[in-house]
GUVO-727856 format. One record per atom (N, C-alpha, C): residue in one letter; x, y, z. Coordinates in steps of 0.001 Angstrom, whole numbers, padded with zeros to 6 digits, always signed. Layout:
GUVO-727856
AXYZ ...
//
This chain:
GUVO-727856
X+005464+003344+020787 X+005795+004409+021497 X+005519+005943+020807 X+005188+007160+021668 X+004908+008252+021286 X+006416+008708+020930 X+006272+010093+020728 X+007328+011094+020405 X+008421+011196+022023 X+007744+010757+022722 X+008300+010956+024173 X+008924+010002+024710 X+008801+008970+024010 X+009451+007397+024434 X+008018+006585+025378 X+007254+007348+025496 X+006008+006818+026001 X+005405+005756+025541 X+004744+004518+026154 X+004221+003544+025274 X+002639+003652+025205 X+002060+003713+024192 X+000913+004212+023712 X-000254+003351+024575 X-001077+004009+025254 X-002005+003344+026190 X-002726+002113+025230 X-002652+001129+025916 X-003324-000258+025040 X-004466-000067+024543 X-005414+000600+025520 X-006686+001177+025048 X-006843+001649+023962 X-006116+002864+023830 X-006063+003866+022531 X-005312+003025+021584 X-004560+002170+021715 X-004116+001457+020324 X-005063+000666+019975 X-005843-000262+020532 X-006795-001455+020057 X-008017-000383+019373 X-008341+000960+020057 X-009545+001633+019760 X-009046+002139+018191 X-007876+002587+018173 X-007882+003549+017096 X-007473+002088+015957 X-006837+001425+015734 X-006552-000005+015245 X-007656-000325+014621 X-008808-000720+015520 X-010077-001118+015058 X-010714+000103+014284 X-010656+001319+014797 X-011087+002530+013850 X-010864+002699+012541 X-009496+002454+012319 X-008614+002529+011028 X-008934+001583+010064 X-009249+000578+010473 X-009356-000848+009942 X-010936-000883+009300 X-011814-000492+010324 X-013205+000055+010173 X-013365+001113+009039 X-012544+002075+008918 X-012933+003034+007734 X-012442+002481+006508 X-011376+001677+006587 X-010867+000762+005155 X-012329+000151+005060 X-012761-000796+005673 X-014037-001665+005601 X-014955-000803+004682 X-015154+000375+005307 X-016318+001273+004860 X-016084+001761+003388 X-014609+002067+003171 X-014365+002549+001900 X-014555+001178+001235 X-014350-000031+001591 X-014423-000784+000479 X-015825-001138-000033 X-016719-000884+001117 X-018115-001065+000778 X-018632+000196-000193 X-018236+001121-000076 X-018663+002149-000588 X-018203+002446-002198 X-016728+001472-002358 X-016599+001483-003944 X-017307+000319-004714 X-017945-000493-003927 X-018630-001489-004639 X-019437-000953-005925 X-020304+000004-005330 X-021246+000645-006439 X-020526+001865-007301 X-019216+002098-007113 X-018831+003281-008001 X-017718+002746-009056 X-018192+003645-010283 X-017260+003445-011273 X-016291+004312-011250 X-015120+004030-012179 X-013769+004765-012262 X-013805+006321-012306 X-014658+006726-012878 X-014917+008248-013111 X-015355+008696-011706 X-015654+008199-010586 X-015829+008491-009181 X-014880+008293-008259 X-013766+007776-008881 X-012693+007686-008084 X-012235+008987-007306 X-011592+009285-006290 X-010841+010337-005411 X-009890+009762-005071 X-008903+010523-004016 X-007651+009873-003427 X-008276+009309-001979 X-007134+008464-001718 X-007745+007527-000496 X-007480+008404+000896 X-006726+009437+000625 X-006290+010304+001907 X-007782+010902+002191 X-008370+011700+001201 X-009469+012393+001294 X-010698+011604+001552 X-010718+010246+000784 X-011905+009548+001418 X-011832+009007+002699 X-010932+008237+003229 X-010707+008248+004509 X-011055+009175+005554 X-010766+010424+005300 X-011081+011460+006450 X-012422+011872+006155 X-013059+011816+005072 X-014648+011929+004674 X-015463+010848+005463 X-014792+009543+005652 X-015798+008558+006266 X-015164+008649+007649 X-014095+009194+007927 X-013776+009089+009328 X-014656+010416+009965 X-014957+011498+009489 X-015696+012533+009962 X-017380+012210+010096 X-017694+011401+008770 X-018888+011019+009159 X-019320+009760+010213 X-018366+009184+010334 X-018288+008380+011737 X-018575+009028+012930 X-017629+010034+013114 X-017678+010742+014344 X-019058+011631+014564 X-019530+011903+013266 X-020838+012809+013218 X-022049+011734+013554 X-021922+010926+012885 X-023182+009852+013171 X-023174+009017+014730 X-021939+008865+015012 X-021662+007683+016121 X-022163+008645+017370 X-021701+010069+017380 X-021545+010531+018466 X-020920+010383+019636 X-019828+009388+019280 X-018800+009140+020371 X-017863+009921+020562 X-017342+010303+021893 X-016513+011064+022405 X-015057+010991+022177 X-015074+011132+020465 X-013622+010316+019984 X-012170+011239+020442 X-012363+012450+020889 X-011138+012842+021351 X-011566+013519+022787 X-012498+013235+023463 X-012869+013708+024747 X-011588+013161+025604 X-011097+011970+025865 X-009972+011596+026854 X-008634+011446+026436 X-008481+011382+025060 X-007156+011488+024364 X-007125+012368+023207 X-007275+013541+023323 X-007592+014660+022153 X-006381+014504+021153 X-005375+014582+021699 X-003748+014283+020800 X-003330+013032+020709 X-003392+012171+021527 X-002931+010719+021465 X-003661+009808+020237 X-005134+010223+020628 X-005705+009313+019336 X-005304+010085+017862 X-005373+010944+017949 X-004704+011648+016480 X-003501+011098+016168 X-002605+011341+016837 X-001060+010931+016738 X-001285+009335+016253 X-001768+008420+017058 X-001679+006943+016489 X-002723+006536+015293 X-003545+007758+015063 X-004262+007592+013629 X-003194+007853+012553 X-002515+009197+012870 X-001380+009246+011833 X-000356+008279+011464 X-000234+007356+012750 X+000935+006352+012385 X+000327+005677+011626 X-000899+004850+011842 X-001642+004223+010913 X-001563+004187+009698 X-001919+005672+009174 X-001906+006254+007931 X-000740+005998+007136 X+000608+006411+008049 X+002041+006324+007615 X+002271+005141+007056 X+002079+003809+008002 X+002042+002633+007560 X+001311+002008+006215 X+000455+002887+006199 X-000588+002666+004766 X+000295+003281+003620 X+001081+004479+003629 X+001569+005196+002672 X+002971+004353+002590 X+003706+003711+003508 X+004389+002774+003124 X+004243+001921+002319 X+003271+001113+002480 X+002534+000005+002038 X+002164+000282+000355 X+001705+001454+000505 X+001545+002016-000996 X+002542+002440-001861 X+003596+003288-000999 X+004711+003526-001670 X+004388+004788-002339 X+003514+005509-001731 X+003362+007012-002178 X+002315+007815-001258 X+002291+008957-001043 X+001198+009706-000482 X-000311+009416-000386 X-001012+008881+000444 X-002316+008640+000017 X-002968+009708-000754 X-002587+010806-000911 X-003500+012117-001639 X-003309+011829-003270 X-002325+010666-003435 X-002169+010338-004645 X-002786+008988-005232 X-003029+008272-004181 X-003544+006735-004222 X-004851+007032-004692 X-005301+005944-005661 X-006778+005564-005815 X-007670+005220-004427 X-008644+005490-004228 X-009214+005066-003277 X-010322+003614-003744 X-010324+004025-005015 X-011195+002730-005472 X-010368+001429-005774 X-008844+001590-005849 X-008277+000514-006624 X-006852+000328-005700 X-006899+000919-004470 X-005383+000854-003921 X-004772-000393-003675 X-006015-001327-003371 X-005551-002851-003026 X-006054-003512-003916 X-006379-003504-005022 X-006448-004067-006460 X-006092-005883-006156 X-005194-005857-005871 X-004955-007217-006056 X-005043-008242-004923 X-005881-007379-003791 X-006037-008598-002653 X-007530-009377-002990 X-008196-008654-004157 X-009251-009749-005029 X-008488-010985-005483 X-007642-011083-005879 X-006699-012212-006352 X-005917-013186-004962 X-005785-014460-005138 X-005114-015247-004007 X-003460-014701-003905 X-003451-014719-002710 X-002152-014117-002382 X-001283-015145-001532 X+000174-015323-001115 X+000525-015994-000259 X+000390-015782+000798 X+000233-016779+001823 X+000362-016708+003378 X+001595-017100+003941 X+001485-016779+005120 X+002792-017254+005994 X+003432-016162+006471 X+004597-016686+007309 X+005537-015771+007825 X+006530-015100+006855 X+006733-013831+007096 X+007813-013005+006223 X+009169-013285+006874 X+010016-013500+006300 X+011748-014187+006533 X+012336-013133+006069 X+013803-012967+006566 X+014846-012095+006478 X+015809-013105+005765 X+016436-012612+004538 X+017531-013375+003935 X+018899-012825+004766 X+019262-013521+005234 X+020734-013245+006350 X+021650-012768+005369 X+022007-012939+004112 X+022809-012344+003418 X+022448-011483+002289 X+020849-011142+002478 X+020611-010350+001580 X+019991-010912+000056 X+019404-009983-000433 X+018820-010326-001526 X+019639-010610-002828 X+021137-009984-002450 X+022190-010306-003856 X+022648-011611-003842 X+022275-012497-002679 X+022433-013823-002722 X+021190-014607-004018 X+020147-014093-004050 X+019226-014656-004842 X+019563-014522-006556 X+020509-013149-006562 X+020717-012663-007974 X+021883-013623-007956 X+022814-013773-007601 X+024073-014274-007401 X+023728-015932-007808 X+023120-016505-007217 X+022662-017866-007501 X+021871-018043-008876 X+021094-017315-009320 X+020199-016928-010572 X+021358-017067-011572 X+022140-016329-011586 X+023036-015944-012342 X+024090-016708-012669 X+024103-017743-012224 X+025489-018815-012437 X+025128-019487-013976 X+026104-019588-014609 X+026286-020208-015744 X+025418-018999-016829 X+025343-017895-016585 X+024689-016772-017677 X+025682-015870-018014 X+025872-015533-019207 X+026323-014256-019575 X+025997-013103-018996 X+026527-012319-018399 X+026157-011238-017710 X+027179-010044-018038 X+026553-009032-018926 X+027444-007849-018962 X+027122-006427-018201 X+027916-006539-017048 X+027720-005364-016148 X+028239-003995-016414 X+027791-003041-016063 X+028359-001351-016323 X+028099-001170-017634 X+027040-001757-018273 X+026383-001385-019751 X+025055-001179-019733 X+024952+000363-020103 X+023810+000802-020096 X+023308+000902-021383 X+021872+000223-021496 X+021247+000065-022709 X+020731+001698-022971 X+020732+001770-024341 X+020594+003292-024736 X+019211+003107-025548 X+019350+002216-026696 X+018021+002070-027763 X+017578+000712-027786 X+016502+000203-028417 X+016325-000899-028708 X+015342-000620-030033 X+016023-001459-031174 X+015409-001210-032265 X+014690-002738-033036 X+013575-002731-032857 X+012775-003716-032965 X+012099-003790-034509 X+012718-002921-035489 X+011773-002548-036793 X+012065-003710-037766 X+013488-004435-037521 X+013786-005804-038328 X+013432-007190-037669 X+013561-008086-038714 X+013954-009475-037922 X+014371-009376-036488 X+015791-009256-036641 X+016493-009230-035275 X+016515-007978-034997 X+016502-008264-033250 X+016368-006763-032393 X+017881-006181-032478 X+017823-005183-032440 X+019282-004394-032212 X+019181-003855-030755 X+019962-004014-029925 X+019931-003488-028561 X+021284-002641-028564 X+021331-001372-028380 X+022356-000651-028543 X+022915-000085-027133 X+023735-000300-026961 X+024441+000096-025192 X+025618+001206-025561 X+026233+001581-024106 X+027236+002373-024066 X+028491+001784-024578 X+028537+000334-024939 X+029763-000307-025026 X+029570-000831-027010 X+028427-001412-027192 X+028247-002028-028457 X+026792-002328-028553 X+026411-002573-029976 X+025104-002853-030083 X+025028-004481-030233 X+024037-005089-029735 X+023812-006733-029512 X+022684-007007-030688 X+022237-007893-031171 X+021302-008344-031882 X+020967-010067-030977 X+019296-009928-030963 X+018664-010755-030868 X+017359-011042-031238 X+016647-012048-031098 X+015243-012498-031918 X+014301-011857-030749 X+014607-011978-029344 X+013850-011589-028458 X+014527-010875-027204 X+013914-009560-026848 X+014339-008799-025952 X+013330-008872-024756 X+014040-008868-023424 X+013135-009084-022145 X+013573-007465-021375 X+012300-006574-021344 X+012916-005383-020717 X+012372-005618-019257 X+013391-005262-017947 X+013161-005156-016697 X+013215-004016-016205 X+013649-003013-016560 X+013924-001823-016122 X+012620-001207-015242 X+012941-000526-014221 X+011880+000332-013210 X+010998+000749-014259 X+009933+001214-013817 X+008631+001788-014287 X+009342+003196-014599 X+010061+003763-013488 X+010279+005239-013406 X+011190+005246-014739 X+012146+004644-015291 X+013031+004849-016321 X+012282+004721-017739 X+010944+003825-017448 X+010557+003792-018884 X+009472+005481-019045 X+009131+005833-017948 X+008295+006875-017907 X+009632+008189-018601 X+010911+007996-018047 X+011738+009005-018151 X+012346+008781-019782 X+011790+007447-020343 X+012341+007258-021845 X+013473+007147-021972 X+014242+006641-020809 X+016003+006143-020833 X+016223+005311-021681 X+015321+004634-022321 X+015563+003737-023654 X+014802+004066-024351 X+015353+004374-025562 X+014499+004860-027110 X+014232+003719-027586 X+012960+003281-027916 X+012416+002415-028729 X+012220+002652-030068 X+012790+001781-031266 X+012349+002165-032425 X+011772+000879-033171 X+010472+000938-033686 X+009348+002094-033447 X+009050+002472-032011 X+008345+003505-031979 X+007773+003834-030716 X+006851+002901-030268 X+006862+002444-028908 X+006212+001796-028180 X+004326+002026-028623 X+003898+000817-028375 X+002456+000988-029079 X+001767+001991-028032 X+000927+002883-028616 X-000018+003757-027684 X-000856+003034-026287 X-001150+001918-026500 X-001695+001340-025114 X-000553+001217-024251 X+000501+000834-024607 X+001662+000300-023459 X+002191+001876-022947 X+002156+002981-023874 X+002876+004270-023207 X+001589+004800-022605 X+000557+004420-022795 X-000578+005203-021776 X-000294+004289-020336 X-000289+003135-020637 X-000034+002104-019185 X+001053+002832-018336 X+002452+002809-019159 X+003775+003307-018717 X+003363+004979-017755 X+002555+005575-018644 X+002371+006887-018214 X+001261+007104-017194 X+000343+006071-017154 X-000687+006110-016051 X+000023+005582-014898 X+000620+004386-014767 X+000702+003575-013252 X+001681+004697-012553 X+001560+004466-011160 X+002373+005327-010145 X+003708+004824-010362 X+004660+005597-010031 X+005982+005246-009723 X+006214+005820-008349 X+006153+004983-007487 X+006255+005221-006060 X+007385+005295-005458 X+007646+006166-004218 X+008769+006861-003570 X+009048+006231-001991 X+009849+005833-001696 X+010115+005660-000140 X+011887+005452-000059 X+012685+005954+001343 X+013725+005477+001219 X+013976+004791+002713 X+015067+004068+002720 X+015231+003522+003888 X+016559+003962+004565 X+016435+003705+005912 X+017923+004153+006772 X+018049+002876+007444 X+019452+002775+007158 X+019900+001305+008298 X+021261+001686+009169 X+021345+001572+010619 X+022025+001913+011381 X+022622+000752+011972 X+023820+000497+012239 X+024467-000340+012863 X+024799+000151+013969 X+024668-000602+015484 X+025165-000281+016667 X+025992-001186+017285 X+026691-000866+018290 X+027450-001780+019218 X+026688-002663+020130 X+025722-002092+020554 X+024807-002530+021514 X+023219-002302+021268 X+022384-003490+021555 X+021218-003215+021141 X+020494-002550+022317 X+020646-001320+022252 X+020041-000605+023446 X+018411-000557+023382 X+017544-000876+022385 X+016330-000842+022125 X+015908-002195+023044 X+016552-003151+023270 X+015806-004138+024033 X+015379-003985+025307 X+015764-002857+025722 X+015511-002295+026975 X+013971-001966+027125 X+013026-001983+025860 X+011597-001931+025798 X+011014-002451+025075 X+011866-003207+023992 X+011121-004158+023201 X+011361-005691+023497 X+012157-006248+024357 X+011994-007411+024660 X+012446-008186+023270 X+011564-009275+023231 X+011777-010064+022137 X+011113-009469+020521 X+010381-008475+020692 X+010091-008224+019714 X+010985-007744+018405 X+010736-007909+017315 X+011757-007583+016423 X+011241-006061+015178 X+010345-005394+016054 X+010197-004079+015399 X+009471-003293+016658 X+009561-002114+016335 X+008779-000959+017202 X+008454+000189+016458 X+007191+000716+016833 X+006562+001865+016084 X+006996+003117+016766 X+007025+004236+015953 X+007347+005778+016356 X+005810+006318+015951 X+005182+006846+016614 X+004199+007591+016692 X+004290+009210+016428 X+003956+009532+015461 X+004462+010984+014810 X+004039+011801+015808 X+004726+013098+016249 X+003925+014188+017118 X+002894+014974+016565 X+003379+015039+014941 X+002180+015919+014415 X+002216+015197+012762 X+001066+015567+012116 X+000390+014971+011151 X+001993+015235+009707 X+002403+016463+009859 X+003793+016508+008990 X+004877+015555+008999 X+004767+014937+010292 X+005994+013852+010467 X+005502+012639+010358 X+004452+012417+009676 X+003728+011118+009252 X+004494+010391+008243 X+005128+009131+008421 X+005909+008531+007754 X+007442+008502+007957 X+007808+009612+008506 X+009266+009780+009106 X+009800+008476+010420 X+010611+007777+009653 X+010876+006513+010815 X+009596+006101+011438 X+008590+005830+010588 X+007615+005339+011299 X+007533+003838+012232 X+008461+003118+011672 X+008533+001763+012105 X+010135+001406+012062 X+010761+000621+013165 X+011823+000499+013515 X+012077-000813+013192 X+012944-001774+012389 X+012950-003313+012354 X+014325-003623+012840 X+014289-004647+013668 X+015755-004909+014259 X+015648-006209+013289 X+016821-005992+012450 X+017418-007255+011473 X+018754-007862+011973 X+018839-007742+013287 X+020123-008421+013546 X+020125-009855+013236 X+021377-010191+013072 X+021332-011677+012965 X+022147-012697+013753 X+022775-011614+014644 X+023815-012070+015240 X+023333-012181+016854 X+023967-013220+017573 X+023120-013221+019063 X+024135-012154+020060 X+025208-011878+019550 X+025990-010628+020007 X+025749-009569+020547 X+026133-008750+021172 X+025372-007209+021781 X+025183-006407+020110 X+025943-006347+019200 X+025742-005534+018068 X+024312-005713+017386 X+023871-004650+016942 X+022662-005029+016174 X+022463-004023+015158 X+021325-004301+014125 X+021032-003242+013328 X+019703-002966+013394 X+019390-001370+012865 X+017935-001074+012812 X+017577-000606+011561 X+016544-000928+010943 X+016135-000478+009397 X+014736+000425+009660 X+014747+001530+009200 X+013568+002307+009175 X+012939+002834+007671 X+012031+003437+007640 X+011592+004030+006448 X+011191+005447+006582 X+011437+006012+005176 X+010729+007644+005419 X+009767+007257+003927 X+008438+007833+004060 X+007537+007380+002907 X+006781+008680+003059 X+005792+008584+002018 X+004619+009828+001889 X+005303+011081+001773 X+004671+012139+002521 X+005134+013533+002389 X+006195+013724+003207 X+006469+012875+003976 X+007765+013150+005039 X+009126+013024+004257 X+008912+012532+002918 X+010347+012426+002275 X+010663+013813+001809 X+009977+014721+001893 X+010373+016245+002052 X+011246+016607+002741 X+011077+015848+004324 X+011700+016405+005148 X+013377+016017+005063 X+013787+015194+004284 X+015031+014810+003808 X+015580+015306+002679 X+014722+015256+001669 X+015290+015385+000259 X+016343+016325+000139 X+016627+017261+000805 X+017652+018318+000917 X+018681+017822+001739 X+019041+017117+002427 X+019792+016711+003382 X+020814+015508+003190 X+022112+015784+003864 X+023113+014977+003731 X+022741+013456+004035 X+023518+012509+004016 X+023384+011345+004610 X+023485+011462+006023 X+024625+012294+006353 X+024850+012322+007894 X+023649+012959+008644 X+023228+014008+007775 X+021641+014890+008429 X+020829+013842+008776 X+020523+013170+007639 X+019397+012414+007817 X+019438+011363+008853 X+020775+010693+009100 X+021285+009821+010386 X+021068+010512+011610 X+021535+011763+011633 X+021242+012366+012831 X+020098+012732+013119 X+019009+012952+012044 X+017653+013076+012473 X+016899+011811+013093 X+017295+011139+012512 X+017036+009424+012968 X+017267+009054+014343 X+018663+009626+014680 X+019301+009443+015895 X+018486+010502+017101 X+017996+011289+016643 X+017073+012148+017616 X+015641+011485+017669 X+015403+010972+017196 X+013938+010180+017125 X+014081+008801+017685 X+015267+008349+017914 X+015768+007312+018883 X+015917+007636+019983 X+016571+008950+020521 X+016549+009597+021600 X+015616+009873+022201 X+014416+010487+021572 X+013148+010502+022037 X+012295+009625+022264 X+012848+008339+021786 X+011944+007110+022011 X+012797+006357+023134 X+013909+006524+023624 X+014636+006139+024495 X+015377+007027+025481 X+014769+007956+025969 X+015186+008892+026895 X+015827+008414+027937 X+015806+007255+028673 X+016440+006826+029584 X+017468+006359+029324 X+017964+006032+027684 X+019311+005429+027251 X+020129+006441+026990 X+021368+006099+026997 X+022609+006767+026277 X+022332+006441+024675 X+022181+006809+023638 X+022097+006303+022567 X+023401+006545+021581 X+024440+005619+021434 X+025499+005516+020878 X+025524+006216+019337 X+026319+006703+018831 X+026710+006945+017195 X+026893+005262+016725 X+026115+005367+015563 X+026382+004277+014864 X+027522+003972+014122 X+028225+002626+014107 X+029546+002305+013641 X+029302+002349+012433 X+028233+002207+011653 X+027999+002155+010335 X+026739+002611+009995 X+026300+003040+008604 X+024834+003385+008246 X+024728+003263+006763 X+023566+003404+006622 X+023234+003548+004725 X+021766+003946+004557 X+022036+005198+003886 X+020734+005786+003250 X+020703+005607+002017 X+019358+005192+001482 X+019112+004909+000140 X+018773+006059-000575 X+018774+006157-001616 X+018513+007105-002800 X+018003+006517-003849 X+016887+005738-003485 X+016246+005405-004930 X+015666+006109-006053 X+015246+007210-005255 X+014448+008056-006059 X+015529+008874-007128 X+016568+009464-006695 X+017543+010041-007510 X+018465+009298-008061 X+018407+007866-007866 X+019286+006644-008684 X+018878+006785-010305 X+019959+007001-010989 X+019909+006777-012327 X+019217+005745-012719 X+019184+004684-012331 X+018876+003251-012819 X+017783+002944-012066 X+017082+003501-011064 X+016257+003194-010077 X+014916+004102-010624 X+015042+005105-009575 X+014171+006162-009902 X+013047+006058-009154 X+013067+005189-008460 X+011405+004676-007610 X+011923+003739-006813 X+010762+003470-005930 X+010741+002011-005183 X+010001+000836-005624 X+008521+001446-005868 X+007626+000276-006496 X+006691+000981-006877 X+005673+000277-007434 X+004469+001165-008303 X+003360+001223-007390 X+002410+002103-007892 X+001229+002193-007047 X-000066+002576-008281 X-001262+002539-007580 X-002270+002476-008220 X-003038+004074-008042 X-002569+005148-008959 X-003043+006603-008651 X-004356+006611-009008 X-004800+007930-008468 X-006575+008314-008819 X-006656+007900-010061 X-007960+007198-010311 X-008621+007403-011817 X-007933+006043-012259 X-007100+004841-011842 X-006726+004400-012498 X-007151+002914-011878 X-006905+001821-012613 X-007115+000147-012068 X-006146-000987-012140 X-006354-001955-011951 X-005464-003183-012126 X-004964-003278-013560 X-005828-002790-014217 X-005806-003299-015949 X-004473-002881-016592 X-003754-001933-015946 X-002538-001208-016031 X-001641-002136-016095 X-001627-003022-014906 X-000460-003944-014689 X-000566-005124-015869 X-001780-005460-016486 X-002109-006308-017731 X-001417-005556-018900 X-001551-004499-019068 X-001013-003638-020450 X+000490-003568-020094 X+001147-003363-018931 X+002335-003464-018982 X+003301-004667-019066 X+002161-005670-018878 X+003040-006883-018952 X+002633-007470-020529 X+001986-006669-021367 X+001527-007307-022681 X+002984-007133-023303 X+003091-007929-024473 X+004384-008040-025196 X+004183-007183-026250 X+005180-006977-027272 X+005063-006002-028164 X+005709-006892-029562 X+004859-007162-030472 X+005197-008026-031837 X+005930-009133-031568 X+005466-009553-030356 X+006242-011183-029951 X+007733-010913-029942 X+007867-009571-029767 X+009527-009593-029938 X+009975-008993-028644 X+009158-008123-028112 X+009577-007008-026724 X+008742-007460-025661 X+009737-008191-024694 X+008849-008600-023523 X+009235-007687-022309 X+008070-007744-021551 X+008178-006908-020222 X+008197-007735-018934 X+009013-007395-017867 X+008762-008348-016398 X+009230-007161-015602 X+008981-007658-014159 X+008947-006423-013309 X+008026-006262-012257 X+007776-005975-011044 X+006947-005674-010180 X+005687-004857-011111 X+006030-003800-011716 X+005040-003163-012033 X+004063-003638-013094 X+004717-004846-013501 X+003839-005975-014736 X+003007-006964-014214 X+002824-007258-012810 X+002597-008091-011981 X+001215-007827-011304 X-000056-008004-011982 X-001203-007443-011430 X-001438-008231-009832 X-001010-009601-009847 X-001547-010352-008620 X-000279-009774-007333 X+000829-009733-007695 X+001846-009781-006874 X+002781-008267-007084 X+002044-007083-007348 X+002993-005785-007497 X+003568-005674-005893 X+004375-004613-006622 X+005298-003720-005123 X+005821-004849-004272 X+006498-005798-005313 X+007151-006876-004315 X+008164-007580-005055 X+009194-008191-004210 X+010290-008957-004976 X+009619-010312-005573 X+008693-010728-004712 X+008047-012112-005265 X+007156-011723-006563 X+006555-010605-006718 X+005858-010403-008082 X+006931-010230-008932 X+008307-009215-008797 X+009189-009288-009949 X+009595-010610-010407 X+009898-011342-009543 X+010881-012474-009763 X+009583-013463-010382 X+008564-013727-010034 X+007114-014249-011003 X+007058-013736-012246 X+007146-012483-012405 X+007053-011577-013532 X+008080-012352-014599 X+009220-012653-014301 X+010582-012806-014648 X+010003-014612-015382 X+009667-015270-014516 X+009584-016517-014891 X+008236-016616-015892 X+007287-015680-015596 X+006199-015699-016697 X+006798-015496-018080 X+007443-014419-018027 X+007752-014059-019549 X+008934-015043-020118 X+009726-015483-019129 X+010549-016686-019679 X+009919-017716-020315 X+008785-018180-019820 X+007791-019420-020114 X+007281-018601-021777 X+006559-017354-021641 X+006353-016854-022772 X+007075-016988-024101 X+008518-016432-023692 X+009569-016412-024810 X+009902-018063-025225 X+010000-019009-024342 X+010429-020226-024631 X+009156-020742-025512 X+007693-020673-025296 X+006860-021020-025876 X+006651-020345-027448 X+007340-019123-027493 X+007141-018467-028703 X+008469-018919-029796 X+009219-019066-029350 X+010451-019697-030158 X+010069-021127-030556 X+009868-021942-029472 X+009436-023360-029890 X+008649-023558-030965 X+007404-022151-030883 X+006553-022455-031903 X+007024-021775-033384 X+007975-020950-033282 X+008622-020672-034293 X+009626-021935-035077 X+010109-022664-034159 X+011078-023610-034849 X+010188-024463-035480 X+008784-025211-034649 X+008215-026077-035061 X+007269-025527-036390 X+007075-024033-037116 X+006865-023969-037948 X+007729-024018-039073 X+008918-023764-038632 X+009914-023896-039840 X+010179-025488-040019 X+010169-026182-039219 X+010293-027692-039301 X+009365-028278-040049 X+008183-027611-040275 X+007119-028159-041015 X+006802-027391-042228 
//
């Protein structure tokens, strides 16, 4: 739907969708012969190819829908910025989707009815956990590793670091000795992406008047600066009752539109968007809401990683490399095949657990012999 609540003309929708993906295909072809030194940002490269297409094709790209086509194109760019976790002006045109050359999972996406916390809860059974205990430093200069926290110092033979990339960039944890230069370079070079979510709970699913059985609907921005501001609304209602929940995102440069606002002001901005999308409906105030603050969260500082201009997938391999067979690293920013995902984070944990087990087994075997 456009910003006035009008359904986008199906012809325009199909045409721009085809054009958008065709431009990405052209970029994919262009990069086959390019070295990393020729990398530029994805946004500039996209519009370079876009303008070239219009010039060479001589098609009346904006003759019939001068504004609508541009707005739909911005909608698609907003979705890509959400997927990348950053403004396309920061993302590598050469390697933004580097992992697509590796095998990927297929199948439908699913919603965990009780949230991701159920996974953590199940995995943490029969494991000693120390909550509300911030790690301040890791000293691996001796045989035993010393992990200094706000509470006490723990010792271990192996340490697995799973903090977000943003915290490693900020040096929230002090490593002694300093991490190897290769590791520091990977931490510095890989992008720490940003996005925020807004969840709204309503007493009635007013959006069903237009969406029927669909579990999401798009919001085409009125202008470029609004790209990424509540681009798509997802219906994550798990009940058949009248009440429902919508979740939407803020990504790319649109994050600047909410960074100085209170949660209530962000919610009101979101409600105004919904009112414009459903002008014939009376949009009620939400009975509950949640606005994330991952960027400013001292224990997160980001959403997920991305490929900045001038970088490639080898950074993920460098992030995953252990240090002296003592310090191991896991998390989505260490998974070259499945970055930017819970799946990637989980699988990286399994990967490192296996590495640690093999290392300990080898050490025990050496002692026995």
